[in-house]
TORDREN-563486 format. One record per atom (N, C-alpha, C): residue in one letter; x, y, z. Coordinates in steps of 0.1 Angstrom, whole numbers, padded with zeros to 4 digits, always signed. Layout:
# residues N
aXYZ
...
# end
This chain:
# residues 272
m+0672+0763+0766
m+0674+0761+0781
m+0670+0773+0789
d+0661+0772+0799
d+0657+0783+0807
d+0668+0788+0816
r+0666+0800+0821
r+0677+0807+0829
r+0680+0799+0841
r+0670+0794+0848
r+0672+0787+0861
r+0681+0775+0859
k+0678+0767+0848
k+0686+0755+0845
k+0700+0759+0841
f+0702+0770+0834
f+0715+0775+0830
f+0723+0778+0842
i+0717+0786+0852
i+0724+0790+0864
i+0729+0778+0872
t+0719+0768+0873
t+0723+0755+0880
t+0734+0748+0874
l+0734+0746+0861
l+0745+0739+0854
l+0758+0747+0854
s+0757+0760+0853
s+0769+0768+0854
s+0775+0767+0868
a+0767+0768+0878
a+0772+0767+0892
a+0779+0753+0894
l+0773+0743+0889
l+0778+0729+0891
l+0791+0728+0883
g+0792+0734+0871
g+0804+0733+0862
g+0815+0741+0869
c+0812+0753+0875
c+0823+0760+0881
c+0828+0753+0894
c+0819+0747+0901
c+0823+0739+0913
c+0832+0728+0909
s+0828+0721+0898
s+0836+0709+0894
s+0850+0713+0890
l+0851+0725+0885
l+0864+0730+0880
l+0873+0735+0892
f+0867+0743+0901
f+0874+0751+0911
f+0876+0744+0924
l+0866+0736+0929
l+0867+0730+0942
l+0879+0720+0943
p+0882+0712+0933
p+0893+0703+0934
p+0907+0710+0934
s+0906+0723+0930
s+0919+0730+0928
s+0922+0739+0941
c+0914+0738+0951
c+0917+0746+0963
c+0929+0740+0970
a+0937+0749+0975
a+0950+0746+0982
a+0951+0755+0994
t+0962+0752+1002
t+0964+0760+1014
t+0979+0764+1014
n+0981+0777+1017
n+0995+0781+1018
n+1001+0775+1031
p+1012+0767+1030
p+1016+0759+1042
p+1023+0768+1053
v+1025+0781+1050
v+1031+0789+1060
v+1020+0798+1067
t+1011+0804+1059
t+1001+0813+1065
t+0988+0807+1066
d+0985+0795+1060
d+0972+0788+1061
d+0961+0795+1053
r+0965+0804+1044
r+0955+0811+1036
r+0951+0801+1025
k+0938+0801+1022
k+0932+0792+1012
k+0936+0798+0998
q+0939+0790+0988
q+0943+0794+0975
q+0935+0786+0964
l+0934+0793+0953
l+0929+0786+0941
l+0940+0783+0931
l+0943+0771+0929
l+0954+0767+0920
l+0949+0758+0909
i+0946+0763+0897
i+0940+0755+0886
i+0952+0751+0877
y+0961+0759+0874
y+0971+0756+0864
y+0981+0746+0870
p+0985+0736+0862
p+0995+0726+0867
p+1008+0733+0869
e+1014+0731+0880
e+1027+0738+0883
e+1038+0734+0874
t+1038+0721+0870
t+1049+0716+0861
t+1049+0724+0848
f+1037+0727+0843
f+1036+0735+0830
f+1041+0749+0833
i+1037+0755+0844
i+1041+0769+0847
i+1056+0770+0848
n+1061+0761+0856
n+1076+0761+0859
n+1084+0759+0846
k+1079+0751+0837
k+1086+0748+0824
k+1086+0761+0816
q+1075+0768+0815
q+1074+0781+0808
q+1082+0791+0814
s+1082+0791+0828
s+1090+0801+0835
s+1105+0799+0832
a+1110+0787+0832
a+1124+0784+0829
a+1128+0790+0815
l+1119+0788+0805
l+1122+0794+0792
l+1122+0809+0792
f+1112+0815+0799
f+1112+0829+0801
f+1125+0835+0807
y+1129+0828+0818
y+1141+0833+0825
y+1153+0831+0817
k+1154+0821+0809
k+1166+0819+0801
k+1167+0830+0790
n+1155+0833+0784
n+1155+0844+0774
n+1158+0858+0781
f+1152+0859+0793
f+1154+0872+0801
f+1169+0874+0803
l+1176+0864+0807
l+1191+0865+0810
l+1198+0868+0797
r+1194+0862+0786
r+1201+0864+0774
r+1200+0879+0769
r+1189+0885+0773
r+1187+0899+0769
r+1192+0909+0779
s+1196+0904+0791
s+1200+0913+0802
s+1215+0913+0803
k+1220+0924+0811
k+1234+0925+0814
k+1236+0920+0828
i+1243+0909+0829
i+1246+0903+0842
i+1257+0911+0849
s+1254+0914+0862
s+1264+0922+0869
s+1277+0914+0872
e+1288+0922+0873
e+1300+0916+0876
e+1305+0920+0891
d+1295+0925+0898
d+1297+0928+0912
d+1299+0916+0921
k+1311+0910+0922
k+1313+0897+0928
k+1308+0897+0943
d+1311+0908+0950
d+1307+0908+0964
d+1292+0907+0966
n+1284+0915+0959
n+1270+0914+0960
n+1264+0901+0955
i+1270+0896+0944
i+1265+0883+0939
i+1267+0872+0949
k+1279+0872+0955
k+1282+0862+0966
k+1272+0864+0978
l+1270+0876+0981
l+1261+0879+0993
l+1246+0874+0989
m+1242+0877+0977
m+1228+0873+0973
m+1227+0858+0973
e+1237+0851+0968
e+1237+0837+0967
e+1237+0831+0981
k+1245+0837+0990
k+1245+0832+1004
k+1232+0833+1011
i+1226+0845+1009
i+1212+0847+1016
i+1202+0837+1010
a+1202+0836+0997
a+1192+0827+0991
a+1194+0812+0995
e+1207+0808+0995
e+1210+0794+0999
e+1206+0791+1014
d+1209+0801+1022
d+1205+0800+1036
d+1190+0798+1038
m+1183+0807+1030
m+1168+0806+1031
m+1162+0793+1026
v+1167+0789+1014
v+1162+0776+1008
v+1165+0765+1018
l+1177+0765+1024
l+1180+0754+1034
l+1170+0755+1046
a+1168+0767+1052
a+1159+0769+1063
a+1145+0765+1060
i+1141+0768+1048
i+1127+0764+1044
i+1125+0749+1044
d+1136+0742+1039
d+1135+0728+1038
d+1135+0722+1052
v+1143+0727+1061
v+1143+0722+1075
v+1130+0725+1082
y+1124+0737+1079
y+1111+0741+1085
y+1100+0731+1082
f+1099+0727+1069
f+1089+0718+1065
f+1091+0704+1070
k+1104+0700+1071
k+1107+0687+1076
k+1103+0686+1091
r+1105+0697+1098
r+1102+0697+1112
r+1087+0696+1114
l+1079+0702+1105
l+1065+0701+1105
l+1059+0688+1099
k+1068+0681+1093
k+1065+0668+1086
k+1054+0670+1076
i+1056+0681+1068
i+1047+0683+1056
i+1056+0685+1044
p+1051+0682+1032
p+1059+0683+1020
p+1064+0697+1017
n+1077+0698+1013
n+1083+0711+1010
n+1077+0715+0996
p+1070+0726+0994
p+1064+0729+0981
p+1075+0733+0971
t+1087+0735+0975
t+1098+0739+0966
t+1108+0728+0963
l+1104+0716+0967
l+1114+0705+0966
l+1119+0702+0952
d+1111+0704+0942
d+1115+0702+0928
d+1120+0715+0921
y+1121+0726+0928
y+1125+0738+0922
y+1140+0738+0918
d+1143+0743+0906
d+1156+0745+0902
d+1160+0759+0904
w+1164+0762+0916
w+1167+0776+0920
w+1178+0783+0912
e+1176+0795+0908
e+1187+0803+0902
e+1186+0817+0907
y+1198+0823+0909
y+1199+0837+0914
y+1208+0845+0906
n+1203+0856+0900
n+1212+0864+0892
n+1210+0879+0896
l+1222+0886+0896
l+1222+0901+0898
l+1223+0907+0885
i+1213+0916+0881
i+1212+0922+0868
i+1217+0936+0869
d+1226+0940+0860
d+1232+0953+0860
d+1222+0963+0853
s+1214+0970+0862
s+1204+0979+0857
s+1200+0989+0867
e+1196+1001+0863
e+1192+1012+0873
e+1178+1009+0878
q+1171+1000+0873
q+1158+0997+0878
q+1158+0993+0892
v+1149+0999+0900
v+1147+0995+0914
v+1137+0984+0914
n+1142+0971+0913
n+1133+0960+0910
n+1140+0947+0914
a+1131+0937+0916
a+1135+0923+0918
a+1123+0915+0916
f+1125+0902+0911
f+1114+0893+0909
f+1118+0879+0911
c+1108+0871+0913
c+1110+0856+0914
c+1100+0850+0905
a+1104+0844+0894
a+1096+0837+0885
a+1093+0823+0891
p+1082+0817+0886
p+1078+0804+0892
p+1090+0794+0890
g+1091+0785+0900
g+1101+0775+0900
g+1114+0780+0906
g+1114+0792+0912
g+1126+0797+0919
g+1136+0804+0911
k+1132+0811+0900
k+1141+0819+0891
k+1141+0833+0896
i+1151+0837+0903
i+1152+0850+0909
i+1162+0859+0902
a+1157+0872+0901
a+1166+0883+0896
a+1165+0895+0905
v+1176+0900+0908
v+1177+0913+0916
v+1184+0923+0907
y+1179+0935+0906
y+1185+0945+0898
y+1194+0954+0907
t+1205+0958+0902
t+1215+0965+0910
t+1209+0979+0915
g+1199+0984+0908
g+1193+0996+0912
g+1187+0996+0926
i+1183+0984+0930
i+1177+0983+0943
i+1187+0983+0955
l+1200+0981+0951
l+1210+0980+0961
l+1212+0994+0968
e+1208+1005+0961
e+1209+1018+0967
e+1200+1019+0980
f+1190+1010+0980
f+1180+1011+0991
f+1183+0999+1001
t+1188+0988+0997
t+1190+0977+1006
t+1202+0980+1015
k+1212+0987+1010
k+1223+0992+1018
k+1233+0981+1024
n+1227+0970+1029
n+1235+0960+1037
n+1229+0946+1035
k+1235+0937+1041
k+1231+0923+1040
k+1216+0921+1045
d+1213+0928+1056
d+1199+0926+1061
d+1189+0932+1052
g+1192+0943+1046
g+1183+0949+1036
g+1181+0941+1024
l+1192+0935+1019
l+1191+0926+1008
l+1184+0913+1011
a+1185+0909+1024
a+1178+0897+1028
a+1163+0899+1028
a+1159+0912+1032
a+1145+0915+1032
a+1139+0914+1018
v+1147+0918+1008
v+1142+0917+0994
v+1142+0903+0989
m+1153+0896+0992
m+1154+0882+0988
m+1143+0873+0995
g+1140+0876+1007
g+1130+0868+1014
g+1116+0870+1008
h+1113+0883+1005
h+1101+0886+0998
h+1099+0878+0985
e+1110+0878+0977
e+1109+0872+0964
e+1108+0857+0965
i+1116+0851+0974
i+1115+0837+0976
i+1101+0833+0981
a+1095+0841+0989
a+1082+0839+0994
a+1072+0837+0983
h+1073+0845+0973
h+1064+0844+0961
h+1065+0830+0955
a+1077+0825+0955
a+1079+0811+0949
a+1073+0801+0958
v+1076+0802+0971
v+1071+0792+0980
v+1055+0792+0981
a+1049+0804+0980
a+1035+0805+0980
a+1028+0802+0967
k+1036+0800+0956
k+1031+0797+0943
k+1021+0809+0938
h+1025+0821+0940
h+1016+0832+0937
h+1014+0834+0922
s+1023+0831+0914
s+1021+0832+0899
s+1010+0823+0895
a+1010+0810+0899
a+1000+0801+0895
a+0987+0805+0901
e+0987+0811+0913
e+0974+0815+0919
e+0968+0827+0911
r+0977+0836+0907
r+0972+0848+0899
r+0965+0843+0886
m+0972+0834+0879
m+0966+0829+0867
m+0953+0822+0869
s+0952+0814+0880
s+0940+0807+0883
s+0929+0817+0887
r+0932+0827+0894
r+0922+0837+0898
r+0917+0844+0886
a+0925+0847+0876
a+0921+0854+0864
a+0910+0845+0857
i+0913+0832+0856
i+0903+0823+0850
i+0890+0823+0857
a+0891+0822+0870
a+0879+0821+0879
a+0871+0834+0878
t+0878+0845+0878
t+0871+0858+0877
t+0863+0860+0864
e+0870+0857+0853
e+0864+0859+0840
e+0852+0849+0838
t+0854+0837+0843
t+0843+0827+0842
t+0831+0832+0850
g+0833+0836+0862
g+0822+0841+0870
g+0815+0853+0864
f+0823+0862+0858
f+0817+0874+0852
f+0809+0870+0840
a+0814+0860+0832
a+0806+0856+0820
a+0793+0850+0824
v+0792+0842+0835
v+0780+0837+0840
v+0771+0848+0845
a+0776+0858+0852
a+0768+0869+0857
a+0762+0877+0845
d+0770+0878+0834
d+0765+0886+0823
d+0753+0879+0817
v+0754+0866+0816
v+0742+0859+0810
v+0730+0860+0819
v+0733+0858+0833
v+0722+0858+0842
v+0715+0872+0842
t+0722+0883+0841
t+0716+0896+0841
t+0712+0901+0827
g+0713+0892+0818
g+0708+0896+0804
g+0717+0906+0798
g+0730+0906+0801
g+0739+0915+0795
g+0742+0928+0802
v+0735+0930+0814
v+0736+0942+0821
v+0750+0943+0828
a+0755+0932+0832
a+0768+0932+0839
a+0779+0936+0828
g+0778+0931+0816
g+0788+0935+0806
g+0787+0949+0802
q+0775+0954+0802
q+0773+0969+0798
q+0779+0977+0809
a+0776+0973+0822
a+0782+0981+0833
a+0797+0981+0833
r+0803+0970+0829
r+0817+0969+0828
r+0823+0978+0817
q+0816+0979+0806
q+0820+0987+0795
q+0819+1002+0799
v+0808+1006+0805
v+0806+1020+0809
v+0816+1024+0819
f+0819+1016+0829
f+0830+1019+0838
f+0843+1021+0832
s+0846+1012+0822
s+0859+1013+0815
s+0860+1026+0807
e+0849+1030+0800
e+0849+1042+0792
e+0850+1054+0800
m+0844+1054+0812
m+0845+1066+0821
m+0858+1067+0828
t+0864+1056+0832
t+0876+1057+0840
t+0889+1052+0833
g+0888+1045+0822
g+0899+1039+0815
g+0905+1027+0822
l+0897+1022+0832
l+0901+1010+0840
l+0891+0999+0838
d+0895+0987+0841
d+0886+0975+0841
d+0881+0973+0855
i+0868+0973+0857
i+0863+0972+0870
i+0867+0959+0877
l+0869+0948+0870
l+0873+0935+0876
l+0887+0936+0880
d+0895+0943+0872
d+0909+0945+0876
d+0911+0953+0889
v+0903+0964+0890
v+0904+0973+0902
v+0898+0966+0914
s+0886+0960+0912
s+0879+0954+0924
s+0883+0941+0928
v+0889+0932+0919
v+0892+0919+0923
v+0907+0916+0922
m+0913+0918+0910
m+0927+0914+0907
m+0937+0922+0915
k+0935+0935+0916
k+0944+0944+0923
k+0943+0941+0938
t+0931+0939+0943
t+0929+0936+0957
t+0936+0923+0961
h+0934+0913+0952
h+0940+0900+0954
h+0956+0901+0953
g+0960+0910+0944
g+0975+0912+0943
g+0981+0918+0955
r+0974+0927+0962
r+0979+0933+0974
r+0979+0923+0985
k+0970+0913+0985
k+0970+0903+0995
k+0982+0894+0994
q+0985+0891+0981
q+0997+0883+0979
q+1010+0890+0983
e+1011+0903+0980
e+1023+0911+0983
e+1024+0912+0998
s+1013+0913+1005
s+1014+0914+1020
s+1018+0900+1026
e+1013+0890+1019
e+1016+0876+1024
e+1031+0874+1021
a+1036+0878+1010
a+1051+0877+1007
a+1059+0885+1017
d+1054+0897+1021
d+1061+0905+1031
d+1062+0897+1044
y+1051+0891+1048
y+1050+0883+1061
y+1060+0871+1060
m+1058+0863+1049
m+1067+0851+1048
m+1081+0855+1046
g+1084+0866+1039
g+1098+0870+1038
g+1104+0874+1051
l+1096+0880+1059
l+1101+0884+1073
l+1104+0871+1081
a+1095+0861+1079
a+1097+0848+1086
a+1110+0841+1081
f+1113+0842+1068
f+1125+0836+1062
f+1137+0843+1067
c+1136+0856+1069
c+1147+0864+1074
c+1150+0860+1089
n+1140+0858+1097
n+1142+0854+1111
n+1148+0840+1111
m+1143+0831+1103
m+1147+0818+1103
m+1162+0817+1099
t+1167+0827+1092
t+1182+0827+1088
t+1190+0837+1095
g+1184+0843+1106
g+1192+0852+1115
g+1195+0866+1110
y+1187+0871+1100
y+1189+0885+1096
y+1180+0894+1104
d+1184+0907+1105
d+1178+0917+1113
d+1164+0921+1107
l+1154+0918+1114
l+1140+0921+1109
l+1138+0936+1108
n+1144+0944+1117
n+1142+0958+1117
n+1147+0965+1104
e+1156+0959+1097
e+1161+0965+1085
e+1150+0965+1074
s+1141+0956+1075
s+1130+0956+1065
s+1122+0969+1066
v+1120+0974+1078
v+1113+0987+1080
v+1121+0998+1075
r+1134+0998+1078
r+1143+1009+1073
r+1144+1009+1058
l+1144+0997+1052
l+1143+0996+1037
l+1131+1003+1031
w+1120+1000+1037
w+1108+1006+1031
w+1107+1021+1034
k+1113+1026+1045
k+1113+1040+1048
k+1122+1047+1037
r+1133+1040+1033
r+1142+1046+1023
r+1134+1046+1009
m+1127+1035+1006
m+1119+1034+0994
m+1108+1045+0994
n+1102+1047+1005
n+1091+1057+1006
n+1096+1071+1004
a+1108+1074+1010
a+1114+1087+1008
a+1117+1090+0993
k+1121+1080+0986
k+1124+1081+0972
k+1112+1083+0963
k+1101+1076+0967
k+1089+1076+0959
k+1082+1090+0960
g+1081+1094+0973
g+1075+1107+0975
g+1060+1107+0971
k+1056+1117+0963
k+1042+1118+0959
k+1040+1110+0946
k+1049+1103+0941
k+1047+1095+0929
k+1040+1082+0931
e+1039+1078+0943
e+1033+1065+0946
e+1018+1065+0942
l+1013+1054+0936
l+0999+1053+0932
l+0990+1052+0944
p+0978+1056+0943
p+0968+1053+0954
p+0967+1038+0955
q+0966+1034+0968
q+0967+1019+0970
q+0956+1011+0963
f+0944+1017+0961
f+0933+1009+0954
f+0936+1007+0939
l+0946+1015+0934
l+0949+1013+0920
l+0962+1005+0918
s+0968+1001+0929
s+0981+0994+0928
s+0979+0979+0932
t+0988+0971+0927
t+0988+0957+0931
t+0996+0955+0944
h+1003+0966+0948
h+1011+0965+0960
h+1005+0974+0971
p+1007+0970+0984
p+1003+0979+0995
p+1011+0991+0994
s+1006+1002+1000
s+1014+1014+1000
s+1026+1012+1009
s+1037+1020+1008
s+1048+1019+1016
s+1045+1021+1031
r+1036+1030+1034
r+1032+1033+1048
r+1025+1020+1053
t+1016+1014+1046
t+1009+1002+1050
t+1019+0991+1053
r+1029+0989+1044
r+1039+0979+1046
r+1047+0981+1058
i+1051+0993+1061
i+1059+0996+1073
i+1051+0993+1086
l+1038+0997+1086
l+1030+0994+1098
l+1028+0979+1099
q+1026+0972+1088
q+1024+0957+1089
q+1036+0950+1094
l+1048+0954+1089
l+1060+0947+1093
l+1063+0949+1107
r+1061+0961+1112
r+1063+0964+1127
r+1053+0955+1135
k+1041+0954+1130
k+1031+0946+1138
k+1034+0931+1138
w+1039+0926+1127
w+1042+0912+1126
w+1054+0907+1134
m+1064+0916+1136
m+1077+0912+1141
m+1076+0903+1154
p+1069+0907+1164
p+1068+0898+1176
p+1063+0884+1173
e+1053+0883+1165
e+1047+0870+1161
e+1057+0862+1153
i+1064+0869+1144
i+1074+0862+1136
i+1085+0856+1144
r+1090+0864+1154
r+1101+0859+1162
r+1097+0847+1170
q+1085+0846+1174
q+1080+0835+1182
q+1077+0823+1174
k+1071+0825+1162
k+1066+0814+1154
k+1077+0808+1145
f+1087+0816+1141
f+1097+0812+1131
f+1111+0815+1137
p+1115+0807+1147
p+1128+0809+1153
p+1140+0806+1143
t+1151+0811+1146
t+1163+0810+1138
t+1167+0795+1136
i+1169+0791+1124
i+1172+0777+1120
i+1187+0776+1116
v+1191+0785+1107
v+1205+0785+1102
v+1211+0798+1104
# end
């Protein structure tokens, strides 16, 4: 098969795989690529979360557990009302939400696909109050609503497929360049140039949506800025350069949150 025919068939094959999988974030209207079936991902996520809880120490801090559950339940209710008012399907309708506070010094929180949330007690040093915890919970719930895990997996497939085609088209030059870059820097050029950039977009989107969920449930938006100021003060000079991180820098986050607040208050008024 000559190169021109190969390129044509490859392009058609990629289009047939990726175009039917295009989706739109129902809150931000950002276009997304979703190849993996969500039912499969959520099933695997439930197994992961169950094993994670088995290996973890569940906190006995009843006050913060109760507060975390109250925030999450308020947000899940507000999200459902929001989509009903817009008369569009709620993307989390079939989620089996779970919320657990993990007794650990780690400054961390996550939301696995399907609404499986874990908050580590180490982050409570920075949240300080209900509004700070709401900022963290809103961000994690936003990842679930936006289906970011499924999107990351789909993006990885698309990136590697595209690079494989490029390597054939260039007669192996693309692959050689990737290897040289990796040997010189210890990094993968696709990871730095594509996946980390995409990861920062998701994190910023989760910040925006989390801010919206906080306003929809009546929490103080200004506390999100105070939270990141406290986080930034702790990180100091240890924070990675932004181009090497999947997260925006603390300074970028603070500036974005301040910029978004007027729009958030107008577009996402308090529901509950």
